[in-house]
N, C-alpha and C positions, 0 to 999 in steps of 0.2 A: 802574912803566910808563915806558918811555923811547922817544925818537924814534931816527931811524937815527944821528944823530951820537953820541947818548948810548950807543947799542949799540956802536959802534965804540970809544968811550973808556971803557966801563965796565970796571972792573978785574975783578969777578967774572964768572963765564961765563954767557952767555945761552943758555938751552936751548930756548926756545920764543919764538914771536912771533905776535901776533894780526895779521891783515891785513884791513882794511876801508876803506870810504870815509870812515867817521868813527866811531871806536870808542866815542864816546859814545853813540851810537844803540843800543849793545849793552852796557848797564850791567850787566846780570847776568853777562855773559861776563867783565867787569873783575873782578867779585867772585870768581867761580869760578876764574879764572886766578890771582889773588893768593892764594886759599886753597890751590890745588894747588902753585903754584911759588914763592910769596913774591915777592922781587925779581928772581928769575932769568929774567924774561920781558921782551920789548918789544913795541912797537906800531908798525906802519908802514902807510901808505896803499898803495894797489895799485901805483903807479908806483915808489915808493920801495923797496918790497919787492922788486920784480922787479930793480932795480939792485943791491940788497944781496945777493940770492941769487947773483948772479954775481961776488961778491967772495969771496976765500979765507975771510974771517971767518965766512961762513955756514956753513961745514963743520961747524961744532960745534952746529949746530941739531938737536934731537931731532924737532921737528915744528913746523908752523905751523898755525894755526887761522884759516881763511879765512871771514870773516863777511859774507854777502850778504843783501840783501832785494830786494823788488819794484822799487826805485828804482835798481838797479844794471844796468839793461839796457845802458846805454851803455858800461859797463865790461867787458862779458862778454868780448870779445877779450882784454883785458888779464888777466883773472882765467884765461882758458884757458891763456895763456902762462905765467902764474905757476905753476899747478898742474903743467903739464909740465915747467918749470924745476926745481921742487922735486923732482918724481919722478926727474928725470935725476941729481940730486945725492944720491938715496936719503934724502931728507928726507920723513918722513911728512907727510900732509895730513888734517886734520880739517875738514870743511865744516860751517859754522854757517849754517842758511838759515831766513829768516823770510818766509812768504807768497811762495816761489818756485814758479813754474809747474813742473808735473811734467816738461814737455819739457826745461827749461833745467837742473833737478835731474839728470835723466837724463844729459844731455850732460856735465855736470861730474863726475859719479861715474864715467862711462866714461873720462875723461880720466885716472883714476888716484887720485881722492880715496880715502883709506883708510878713512874712517868719515864718518858723517853724524850730525849731532845737530840737532834743530829748535830754533828759538828762537821764544819764550821758553824758555830751558833748564830741562827737568824737573829736579827735584832729583836730584843725584848723576849726572846724565848726562854731564856732561863728565869727571868722575872715571872713570867707567866706560870712557869712549872712550879715555882715556889709558892706563888699565890694558891694553885690548885692544891698543893700539899697542905697548905695552912687552912684551907676552907674545910670547916666541919662537915663531917659526913652526916647527911639527912637521916633521920630515924626511919626505918622502914615502916610504912603504914600498916596498921593491924590488918590481918586477913579476916574478912567475913567468915562466919562458921561454914557456910555451905559453898564457898568459892573454891574451885578446883586450882591447885598450883598451876603457874604458867607452863611448867615443863610437862604437865600432864594434859593440857588442853591440845586439841587438834589445831593445826596451823589453819589460818584463814585461807579461804579458796573454794571450799565446797565440792572439790573433786575427790576421787579415790583412784589415781592413776595406776596402770599396770606397769610393774617394774620388771624391765627385761635386761639383765646384765649380759655382758658379752666377755668371755674369758679365753684368751689365746693360750693353748697348752705348750707353746714353744714359740721362740721368736720368729716372726715372719710368716705365720700361718695365715694371716689377713684378718685378724680380729678387728682392728680398728676400721679397716675397709668395710667390713661386715657392718659393724655398729653404725658407722656414718651412713651407709646406704640404707640400712634397715630403718633408721630414725626418719630419713628423708622419704622413703617409701610410705612410711606410715603417716608422715605429714601431708602426703599428696594421695592417699588411698581413695579419697572421694572426690568426685568432680565439684561438689558444693559442700560447705560445712564440714571442711576437713577437722579431724581431731587435733587438739593440741599436743605437741611433741616436745619434750625436753631431752636433750643429749648431753650427758655428763661424763667428762673425762676425769677418771680417778687415777690414772697413771701420773704421779706427781713428778716423776723423773723423765720418762721419755713420751709422755702423751703427745700424740701428734693429730688429734681431732682437729685443732685449729689449723694445722698445716693443710690437711685434707679439705678443708672448707674455706682456706685463704681468710682466716679471721685473726686479729691480733691477740696477743696474751696480754693481760693487765694486771697491774698490782693489786687490784681490787680482790682478786681471787685469793691471793695470799693473805691479805687482811681479813677476809672472811673466814678462811680456813683456820687462822691463828686463833679466833675467838668465836665460836659458834654459839655460845651461850646466849648472846643477845640477838641471835638471827630472827629476823622477822620477814614478812613478805616483801616489804619495800626493799630491804637489803639484798634479799636473794634475787628478786626481778631485776635490780639495777645491775647485779653481777653478770647477768645473762647477755649474751650477744646474738642478735637476730641473723638468720641466714635466709635470704630471698623472701623475708616477710612470712615464712611458713614454720621455720624450725628455730627453737631458742637453744642456744649452746653455753653450757658451763665449761669453759676451757680448763686446760691444766695451767697450773701457776707459771708465771714468767721465768722463774729460777728453778734449777733442779733442787728438789726438796727430798728429805727421807720419808719413806713411806709411813713411818710411825709419827710423823708430824701431827697426824689426825687420829683420834681415838674412835672407838665404836659409837660412843655417844655423839661425837662430831657427825659421822656418817648417818646415823640414825636421824639426826635433826635436819640434815640436808635432804635426805630421801623423803622424809615425811613432808617437808615443805614443798619438795618437787611433786610428790603425788597429790597434795592438796590443790595444786595449780594447774596440773597437766593431765591429759588422758593417758598419755604413754611417757614412761621415763626410761630411756635407753642409756645404759651405763657401760662405758668402755673401760674394763678392769686391768689392772697391771697383771702380767703373767705370773708375778711372784704371789704366793698366797701369804697374806698377812693377817694380823689379829683381827681385822674388821672385815675380812672375807666372808666370815660366818654371819656377820650382821647384814651384809648384802644379800648373801644366799637365803637368809631367813625372810628377808623383805621381798624377795623375787617371786613372781608367779612362775616363770621359766627362767632358767640359768643356761645359756648357751655356752658350750664348751667346744671351741675349735680346734681341729687337728688335721695333720696331713697324713698322707700315706707313707710314712717313714718310721724309722725305729725310735728317733727321739720323741716324736708324738706319742707313740705307744707306750714307751716307758713312763713318760710324764703323766699320761692319763692314768696309768695304773698307780703312780704315786699319789695322784690326786685322789682317786677313789679310796685307796688305802687311809690317807689322812682324813677324809671326810667320814669315812665309816668309823674310824678310830674315836672320833669326836661325836659319833651319833648324830650327825647333821643329816638334813633331808636330802639325800642323794637322788631321790625320785624326781626332784626339780631339775635335774641335769639333762639337757638335751645335746647330745654330741652331733657336730656338724663337721663333715669331711669336706674341707676345701680342696680345690683343684682335684675333683674326684674324677675317677676313669670315665672317659666317654662311653657312648652307647656301644660302639663296637670293640672296646678294649675288654675282652673277656678275661684275660689274664689279670688285669688291673682290678676288675670286679671281684675275681677270686681271692686276690690278695686282701681286698677290704673286708670281704666276708671272713676270711681268716683271722684279721686283725680284731673285728668285733667279737668273734667267738673266744679269741684268746684272752680278751679283756672282760668277757661277759657283760657286754654292753650292746645296745641297739643303736646303730647310726642312723638317726631319723631325719637328717637333713644332708642331702648331697648337693653340694655347691660346684657349679661348672668352673673351669679354668678360664677367667676373663682375660688372661694373657696381657699383651702390651697395653692394651685400652684402659686396664685397671691402673698401671703405673701412671700412665698419661693423665687420666683423670685426677688422681691423687695429687700430681706435681702441678696441675692447673688449679687445683682448689675447687673441684666440682663434684657432685654426685655422679654415678654412672648415668642416671636418668637424664642428667643435663649435657653429657658429653658424649655418651655411646648407648643411647637408648635401646638398641637391639642387641646389646652384648648379652651373651648366655648368662653370666653371673648376675646381671642386673635383672634379668627376667626370673631367675631362681628367687632372688631377695624380694621382688615384687609380688610374686606369688605367695611367699611366706608372709608378707605384711598384710595381704589381703585375707589369708587365712586367719591370722591373729586378730585382726580387726573384725571378722565375721564371728569368730568365738566370742570376742568381747561383747559384741553387740547381743549376741544371743544370751550370754550370761547376764547382761543387764536387763534384758527383757524379761528373762525368768525372775530375776530379783525383784522387779517391779510388779 
Protein backbone atom coordinates (compact mmCIF):
# COMPACT_ATOMS: atom_id res chain seq x y z
CA UNK A 1 0.00 0.00 0.00
CA UNK A 2 1.44 3.38 -1.00
CA UNK A 3 0.55 7.07 -0.97
CA UNK A 4 0.54 9.36 -4.02
CA UNK A 5 4.23 10.15 -3.88
CA UNK A 6 5.09 6.50 -3.67
CA UNK A 7 2.77 5.72 -6.57
CA UNK A 8 4.64 8.14 -8.78
CA UNK A 9 8.04 6.83 -7.67
CA UNK A 10 7.20 3.14 -7.64
CA UNK A 11 9.29 1.17 -10.13
CA UNK A 12 6.68 -1.55 -10.62
CA UNK A 13 3.40 -0.74 -12.36
CA UNK A 14 0.43 0.29 -10.22
CA UNK A 15 -2.69 -1.24 -11.76
CA UNK A 16 -5.29 -0.25 -9.18
CA UNK A 17 -5.89 2.16 -6.36
CA UNK A 18 -8.20 2.38 -3.37
CA UNK A 19 -9.72 5.78 -2.67
CA UNK A 20 -11.28 6.60 0.70
CA UNK A 21 -11.37 9.05 3.55
CA UNK A 22 -9.16 6.69 5.55
CA UNK A 23 -8.43 3.20 4.21
CA UNK A 24 -7.81 1.96 7.76
CA UNK A 25 -11.58 2.09 8.21
CA UNK A 26 -11.78 -0.63 5.55
CA UNK A 27 -9.30 -3.21 6.80
CA UNK A 28 -11.03 -6.06 4.95
CA UNK A 29 -10.57 -4.13 1.72
CA UNK A 30 -6.82 -3.88 2.41
CA UNK A 31 -6.60 -7.64 2.89
CA UNK A 32 -8.54 -8.42 -0.27
CA UNK A 33 -6.59 -5.92 -2.39
CA UNK A 34 -3.29 -7.45 -1.23
CA UNK A 35 -4.62 -10.94 -1.95
CA UNK A 36 -5.72 -9.94 -5.46
CA UNK A 37 -2.93 -7.56 -6.53
CA UNK A 38 0.02 -8.06 -4.19
CA UNK A 39 2.05 -4.84 -4.19
CA UNK A 40 0.72 -3.45 -7.47
CA UNK A 41 -1.88 -1.20 -5.90
CA UNK A 42 -1.93 2.09 -4.04
CA UNK A 43 -4.08 4.11 -1.69
CA UNK A 44 -5.18 7.75 -1.90
CA UNK A 45 -7.65 10.03 -0.20
CA UNK A 46 -10.37 11.72 -2.23
CA UNK A 47 -8.55 15.00 -2.91
CA UNK A 48 -5.20 13.39 -3.79
CA UNK A 49 -6.91 10.84 -6.02
CA UNK A 50 -8.60 13.57 -8.05
CA UNK A 51 -5.22 15.27 -8.57
CA UNK A 52 -3.52 11.99 -9.47
CA UNK A 53 -6.18 10.95 -11.99
CA UNK A 54 -5.52 14.13 -13.95
CA UNK A 55 -1.85 13.24 -14.37
CA UNK A 56 -0.45 11.08 -17.24
CA UNK A 57 0.73 8.43 -14.75
CA UNK A 58 -2.89 7.51 -14.02
CA UNK A 59 -3.46 6.19 -17.54
CA UNK A 60 -2.06 2.81 -16.54
CA UNK A 61 -4.70 2.20 -13.86
CA UNK A 62 -7.04 -0.71 -14.52
CA UNK A 63 -9.56 0.33 -11.87
CA UNK A 64 -10.09 2.31 -8.69
CA UNK A 65 -12.00 1.04 -5.66
CA UNK A 66 -13.89 3.96 -4.10
CA UNK A 67 -14.74 3.13 -0.47
CA UNK A 68 -17.39 5.28 1.23
CA UNK A 69 -19.49 5.06 4.38
CA UNK A 70 -22.22 7.05 6.10
CA UNK A 71 -19.71 9.65 7.35
CA UNK A 72 -18.72 10.75 3.84
CA UNK A 73 -21.66 13.06 3.17
CA UNK A 74 -19.39 16.12 3.16
CA UNK A 75 -17.19 14.51 0.51
CA UNK A 76 -19.97 13.55 -1.92
CA UNK A 77 -19.28 16.37 -4.46
CA UNK A 78 -15.61 15.33 -4.52
CA UNK A 79 -16.55 11.66 -4.91
CA UNK A 80 -18.86 12.50 -7.82
CA UNK A 81 -16.06 14.42 -9.57
CA UNK A 82 -13.72 11.51 -8.92
CA UNK A 83 -16.03 8.94 -10.53
CA UNK A 84 -16.73 11.17 -13.52
CA UNK A 85 -13.00 11.86 -14.02
CA UNK A 86 -12.17 8.15 -13.86
CA UNK A 87 -14.88 7.30 -16.40
CA UNK A 88 -13.68 10.02 -18.76
CA UNK A 89 -10.25 8.33 -18.73
CA UNK A 90 -11.85 4.88 -19.25
CA UNK A 91 -10.74 3.70 -15.80
CA UNK A 92 -13.15 1.21 -14.22
CA UNK A 93 -14.76 2.10 -10.88
CA UNK A 94 -15.76 -0.34 -8.12
CA UNK A 95 -17.91 1.24 -5.42
CA UNK A 96 -17.39 -0.14 -1.90
CA UNK A 97 -20.21 1.15 0.32
CA UNK A 98 -20.95 0.72 4.02
CA UNK A 99 -24.34 1.88 5.40
CA UNK A 100 -24.86 4.28 2.49
CA UNK A 101 -28.39 5.55 1.94
CA UNK A 102 -30.18 4.19 -1.15
CA UNK A 103 -30.50 7.70 -2.55
CA UNK A 104 -26.74 8.41 -2.42
CA UNK A 105 -25.89 4.91 -3.67
CA UNK A 106 -28.24 5.38 -6.61
CA UNK A 107 -26.64 8.72 -7.51
CA UNK A 108 -23.11 7.31 -7.46
CA UNK A 109 -24.05 4.28 -9.54
CA UNK A 110 -25.75 6.48 -12.11
CA UNK A 111 -22.57 8.54 -12.46
CA UNK A 112 -20.95 5.47 -14.01
CA UNK A 113 -19.61 3.17 -11.27
CA UNK A 114 -19.07 -0.19 -13.00
CA UNK A 115 -19.74 -2.42 -10.00
CA UNK A 116 -20.89 -2.27 -6.41
CA UNK A 117 -19.76 -4.34 -3.43
CA UNK A 118 -21.19 -3.88 0.09
CA UNK A 119 -18.90 -3.53 3.09
CA UNK A 120 -18.04 -5.56 5.14
CA UNK A 121 -16.92 -7.43 2.06
CA UNK A 122 -18.53 -10.85 1.59
CA UNK A 123 -16.10 -13.71 0.97
CA UNK A 124 -14.78 -13.52 -2.58
CA UNK A 125 -16.93 -10.48 -3.50
CA UNK A 126 -14.02 -8.25 -4.50
CA UNK A 127 -12.44 -11.05 -6.56
CA UNK A 128 -15.71 -11.57 -8.43
CA UNK A 129 -16.12 -7.82 -9.05
CA UNK A 130 -12.60 -7.58 -10.49
CA UNK A 131 -13.25 -10.60 -12.71
CA UNK A 132 -16.40 -8.96 -14.03
CA UNK A 133 -14.47 -5.79 -14.85
CA UNK A 134 -11.83 -7.77 -16.73
CA UNK A 135 -14.34 -9.76 -18.74
CA UNK A 136 -14.53 -8.26 -22.24
CA UNK A 137 -17.86 -6.80 -23.18
CA UNK A 138 -19.58 -8.86 -25.89
CA UNK A 139 -20.05 -7.11 -29.19
CA UNK A 140 -23.70 -6.23 -29.80
CA UNK A 141 -25.28 -8.43 -32.46
CA UNK A 142 -26.13 -6.66 -35.72
CA UNK A 143 -29.72 -5.52 -35.89
CA UNK A 144 -31.68 -6.91 -38.82
CA UNK A 145 -32.88 -4.25 -41.22
CA UNK A 146 -36.58 -4.59 -40.39
CA UNK A 147 -36.34 -5.26 -36.65
CA UNK A 148 -37.82 -2.57 -34.42
CA UNK A 149 -35.48 -1.50 -31.56
CA UNK A 150 -36.55 -2.95 -28.18
CA UNK A 151 -37.47 0.45 -26.77
CA UNK A 152 -40.00 0.87 -29.58
CA UNK A 153 -41.65 -2.51 -29.17
CA UNK A 154 -44.84 -2.95 -27.18
CA UNK A 155 -44.30 -4.88 -23.92
CA UNK A 156 -45.54 -8.47 -23.99
CA UNK A 157 -48.97 -9.07 -22.52
CA UNK A 158 -51.42 -8.27 -25.28
CA UNK A 159 -53.69 -5.92 -23.29
CA UNK A 160 -54.19 -2.19 -23.54
CA UNK A 161 -55.18 -1.22 -20.01
CA UNK A 162 -57.03 1.92 -18.93
CA UNK A 163 -54.80 4.26 -16.87
CA UNK A 164 -56.57 5.99 -13.95
CA UNK A 165 -54.27 8.23 -11.86
CA UNK A 166 -55.47 9.75 -8.58
CA UNK A 167 -53.97 13.06 -7.45
CA UNK A 168 -54.72 14.63 -4.09
CA UNK A 169 -54.68 18.42 -4.27
CA UNK A 170 -53.81 18.72 -0.57
CA UNK A 171 -52.65 16.46 2.20
CA UNK A 172 -55.32 14.35 3.82
CA UNK A 173 -58.01 14.74 1.17
CA UNK A 174 -58.29 10.96 0.86
CA UNK A 175 -56.53 10.34 -2.46
CA UNK A 176 -54.86 7.09 -1.39
CA UNK A 177 -58.08 5.81 0.19
CA UNK A 178 -59.88 6.58 -3.06
CA UNK A 179 -57.19 4.93 -5.22
CA UNK A 180 -57.06 1.76 -3.10
CA UNK A 181 -60.82 1.32 -2.99
CA UNK A 182 -61.31 2.19 -6.66
CA UNK A 183 -58.73 -0.46 -7.62
CA UNK A 184 -60.43 -3.04 -5.40
CA UNK A 185 -63.92 -2.26 -6.72
CA UNK A 186 -62.69 -2.54 -10.31
CA UNK A 187 -61.10 -5.89 -9.47
CA UNK A 188 -64.44 -7.06 -8.01
CA UNK A 189 -66.84 -5.44 -10.46
CA UNK A 190 -67.95 -8.69 -12.09
CA UNK A 191 -69.31 -11.79 -10.39
CA UNK A 192 -67.24 -13.91 -12.76
CA UNK A 193 -64.25 -13.15 -14.98
CA UNK A 194 -63.26 -9.99 -13.16
CA UNK A 195 -60.92 -7.62 -15.01
CA UNK A 196 -57.26 -7.64 -14.04
CA UNK A 197 -56.21 -4.56 -12.04
CA UNK A 198 -52.80 -3.19 -11.10
CA UNK A 199 -52.49 -0.55 -8.36
CA UNK A 200 -49.26 1.49 -8.55
CA UNK A 201 -47.99 3.73 -5.74
CA UNK A 202 -45.83 6.46 -7.28
CA UNK A 203 -45.52 8.46 -4.05
CA UNK A 204 -41.88 7.55 -3.41
CA UNK A 205 -41.73 9.37 -0.09
CA UNK A 206 -45.01 9.00 1.77
CA UNK A 207 -46.79 6.34 -0.25
CA UNK A 208 -49.15 4.39 2.00
CA UNK A 209 -50.90 1.99 -0.37
CA UNK A 210 -48.99 -0.88 1.24
CA UNK A 211 -50.18 0.26 4.68
CA UNK A 212 -53.82 0.49 3.59
CA UNK A 213 -53.62 -3.08 2.22
CA UNK A 214 -51.31 -4.51 4.89
CA UNK A 215 -48.60 -5.42 2.36
CA UNK A 216 -44.84 -5.39 2.95
CA UNK A 217 -42.50 -2.99 1.16
CA UNK A 218 -39.67 -4.75 -0.62
CA UNK A 219 -36.18 -3.77 -1.80
CA UNK A 220 -37.15 -5.14 -5.23
CA UNK A 221 -39.09 -1.95 -5.93
CA UNK A 222 -36.04 0.26 -5.44
CA UNK A 223 -33.91 -2.01 -7.60
CA UNK A 224 -36.48 -1.90 -10.38
CA UNK A 225 -36.89 1.87 -10.20
CA UNK A 226 -33.11 2.37 -10.20
CA UNK A 227 -32.76 0.86 -13.66
CA UNK A 228 -35.89 0.47 -15.77
CA UNK A 229 -33.93 0.20 -19.03
CA UNK A 230 -33.86 -3.59 -18.63
CA UNK A 231 -37.46 -3.86 -17.43
CA UNK A 232 -39.24 -6.89 -18.82
CA UNK A 233 -42.51 -8.64 -18.03
CA UNK A 234 -40.96 -11.15 -15.63
CA UNK A 235 -39.20 -8.47 -13.57
CA UNK A 236 -42.32 -6.33 -13.42
CA UNK A 237 -44.65 -9.14 -12.43
CA UNK A 238 -42.23 -10.36 -9.74
CA UNK A 239 -42.19 -6.87 -8.22
CA UNK A 240 -45.97 -6.93 -7.72
CA UNK A 241 -47.66 -8.17 -4.57
CA UNK A 242 -51.10 -9.84 -4.70
CA UNK A 243 -53.94 -8.77 -2.44
CA UNK A 244 -56.67 -11.35 -1.85
CA UNK A 245 -55.93 -12.98 -5.22
CA UNK A 246 -57.75 -10.19 -7.09
CA UNK A 247 -55.52 -7.14 -7.04
CA UNK A 248 -51.83 -6.76 -7.96
CA UNK A 249 -49.96 -3.96 -6.17
CA UNK A 250 -46.76 -2.10 -7.03
CA UNK A 251 -45.92 -0.58 -3.64
CA UNK A 252 -43.82 2.46 -2.83
CA UNK A 253 -40.13 1.72 -2.05
CA UNK A 254 -39.00 0.62 1.40
CA UNK A 255 -37.00 3.82 1.97
CA UNK A 256 -38.00 7.44 1.45
CA UNK A 257 -36.60 8.47 -1.94
CA UNK A 258 -36.50 11.75 -3.88
CA UNK A 259 -39.26 12.18 -6.44
CA UNK A 260 -36.68 12.92 -9.15
CA UNK A 261 -35.12 9.49 -8.63
CA UNK A 262 -37.18 8.37 -11.60
CA UNK A 263 -37.45 10.10 -14.96
CA UNK A 264 -40.26 10.44 -17.46
CA UNK A 265 -38.73 7.57 -19.41
CA UNK A 266 -38.84 5.35 -16.31
CA UNK A 267 -42.50 6.20 -15.74
CA UNK A 268 -43.35 5.50 -19.37
CA UNK A 269 -41.75 2.06 -19.24
CA UNK A 270 -43.58 1.10 -16.05
CA UNK A 271 -46.97 2.35 -17.25
CA UNK A 272 -46.56 0.70 -20.66
CA UNK A 273 -45.69 -2.59 -18.99
CA UNK A 274 -48.68 -2.34 -16.65
CA UNK A 275 -51.06 -1.45 -19.48
CA UNK A 276 -49.86 -4.39 -21.53
CA UNK A 277 -50.61 -6.85 -18.73
CA UNK A 278 -53.70 -5.45 -16.97
CA UNK A 279 -57.16 -4.18 -17.91
CA UNK A 280 -56.99 -1.28 -15.44
CA UNK A 281 -53.99 0.56 -14.00
CA UNK A 282 -54.82 2.75 -10.99
CA UNK A 283 -51.98 5.08 -9.97
CA UNK A 284 -51.70 6.82 -6.61
CA UNK A 285 -49.79 10.03 -7.40
CA UNK A 286 -47.80 12.25 -5.02
CA UNK A 287 -49.55 15.51 -4.22
CA UNK A 288 -46.45 17.31 -5.52
CA UNK A 289 -46.32 18.07 -9.24
CA UNK A 290 -43.06 16.72 -10.66
CA UNK A 291 -41.44 16.47 -14.06
CA UNK A 292 -43.10 13.15 -14.85
CA UNK A 293 -46.63 14.25 -13.82
CA UNK A 294 -47.07 15.28 -17.45
CA UNK A 295 -46.13 11.76 -18.53
CA UNK A 296 -48.80 10.21 -16.34
CA UNK A 297 -51.41 12.76 -17.41
CA UNK A 298 -50.67 12.08 -21.08
CA UNK A 299 -50.96 8.31 -20.58
CA UNK A 300 -54.21 8.57 -18.59
CA UNK A 301 -57.72 8.17 -19.92
CA UNK A 302 -59.12 9.95 -16.84
CA UNK A 303 -57.06 11.86 -14.24
CA UNK A 304 -58.87 12.15 -10.89
CA UNK A 305 -58.08 15.28 -8.87
CA UNK A 306 -59.38 15.06 -5.28
CA UNK A 307 -60.15 18.10 -3.19
CA UNK A 308 -62.15 19.08 -0.13
CA UNK A 309 -64.46 21.98 0.57
CA UNK A 310 -61.77 24.25 2.03
CA UNK A 311 -59.56 27.14 0.99
CA UNK A 312 -56.31 25.15 0.64
CA UNK A 313 -57.92 22.74 -1.84
CA UNK A 314 -59.36 25.63 -3.82
CA UNK A 315 -56.03 27.45 -4.01
CA UNK A 316 -54.12 24.30 -4.94
CA UNK A 317 -56.67 23.42 -7.63
CA UNK A 318 -56.21 26.89 -9.10
CA UNK A 319 -52.42 26.49 -9.07
CA UNK A 320 -52.68 23.06 -10.72
CA UNK A 321 -54.92 24.34 -13.49
CA UNK A 322 -52.64 27.32 -14.16
CA UNK A 323 -49.57 25.08 -14.31
CA UNK A 324 -51.20 22.56 -16.66
CA UNK A 325 -52.62 25.25 -18.95
CA UNK A 326 -49.28 27.09 -19.07
CA UNK A 327 -47.65 23.89 -20.35
CA UNK A 328 -50.57 23.26 -22.72
CA UNK A 329 -51.32 19.91 -21.08
CA UNK A 330 -54.61 18.08 -21.67
CA UNK A 331 -56.60 19.54 -18.76
CA UNK A 332 -59.77 18.07 -20.26
CA UNK A 333 -58.68 14.73 -18.76
CA UNK A 334 -59.04 16.12 -15.23
CA UNK A 335 -62.05 14.89 -13.27
CA UNK A 336 -62.49 16.83 -10.04
CA UNK A 337 -63.79 14.79 -7.12
CA UNK A 338 -65.03 16.44 -3.93
CA UNK A 339 -64.32 14.19 -0.96
CA UNK A 340 -66.32 14.48 2.27
CA UNK A 341 -68.93 16.32 0.23
CA UNK A 342 -72.01 17.93 1.86
CA UNK A 343 -74.85 15.60 2.73
CA UNK A 344 -78.26 15.58 1.06
CA UNK A 345 -79.78 18.01 3.55
CA UNK A 346 -76.74 20.31 3.86
CA UNK A 347 -77.98 23.06 1.57
CA UNK A 348 -75.43 25.58 2.82
CA UNK A 349 -72.58 23.15 2.10
CA UNK A 350 -73.89 22.47 -1.38
CA UNK A 351 -74.07 26.19 -2.05
CA UNK A 352 -70.45 26.59 -0.95
CA UNK A 353 -69.40 23.72 -3.25
CA UNK A 354 -71.24 25.35 -6.15
CA UNK A 355 -69.45 28.67 -5.51
CA UNK A 356 -66.14 26.81 -5.31
CA UNK A 357 -66.67 25.22 -8.71
CA UNK A 358 -67.77 28.51 -10.26
CA UNK A 359 -64.81 30.44 -8.87
CA UNK A 360 -62.38 27.84 -10.26
CA UNK A 361 -64.32 27.48 -13.52
CA UNK A 362 -64.44 23.71 -13.08
CA UNK A 363 -67.08 21.05 -12.90
CA UNK A 364 -67.14 18.81 -9.82
CA UNK A 365 -68.18 15.56 -11.48
CA UNK A 366 -67.74 13.24 -8.53
CA UNK A 367 -69.22 13.82 -5.08
CA UNK A 368 -67.81 11.42 -2.50
CA UNK A 369 -69.60 10.91 0.80
CA UNK A 370 -67.88 11.31 4.16
CA UNK A 371 -67.00 7.76 5.21
CA UNK A 372 -66.18 8.98 8.75
CA UNK A 373 -64.47 6.66 11.24
CA UNK A 374 -65.05 3.50 9.19
CA UNK A 375 -62.52 4.75 6.62
CA UNK A 376 -59.76 5.25 9.18
CA UNK A 377 -60.50 1.89 10.75
CA UNK A 378 -60.41 0.11 7.38
CA UNK A 379 -57.09 1.75 6.47
CA UNK A 380 -55.56 0.91 9.84
CA UNK A 381 -56.61 -2.73 9.46
CA UNK A 382 -55.26 -2.91 5.91
CA UNK A 383 -58.60 -3.67 4.24
CA UNK A 384 -60.69 -2.07 1.49
CA UNK A 385 -64.03 -0.67 2.62
CA UNK A 386 -65.81 -3.48 0.77
CA UNK A 387 -64.16 -5.96 3.14
CA UNK A 388 -64.62 -4.05 6.40
CA UNK A 389 -67.61 -1.72 5.95
CA UNK A 390 -69.50 -2.80 2.84
CA UNK A 391 -72.50 -0.55 3.52
CA UNK A 392 -70.41 2.57 4.08
CA UNK A 393 -71.60 5.55 2.01
CA UNK A 394 -68.13 6.24 0.58
CA UNK A 395 -67.77 2.60 -0.45
CA UNK A 396 -71.09 2.77 -2.31
CA UNK A 397 -69.99 5.91 -4.18
CA UNK A 398 -66.72 4.31 -5.28
CA UNK A 399 -68.48 1.08 -6.24
CA UNK A 400 -70.89 2.99 -8.48
CA UNK A 401 -67.95 4.79 -10.09
CA UNK A 402 -66.12 1.51 -10.73
CA UNK A 403 -69.20 -0.02 -12.38
CA UNK A 404 -69.65 3.08 -14.52
CA UNK A 405 -66.00 3.05 -15.63
CA UNK A 406 -66.17 -0.65 -16.42
CA UNK A 407 -69.37 -0.28 -18.46
CA UNK A 408 -67.81 2.56 -20.46
CA UNK A 409 -64.72 0.43 -21.01
CA UNK A 410 -66.75 -2.55 -22.25
CA UNK A 411 -68.78 -0.32 -24.55
CA UNK A 412 -65.61 1.18 -26.03
CA UNK A 413 -64.10 -2.26 -26.49
CA UNK A 414 -67.24 -3.53 -28.21
CA UNK A 415 -67.30 -0.51 -30.50
CA UNK A 416 -63.64 -1.02 -31.42
CA UNK A 417 -64.22 -4.65 -32.30
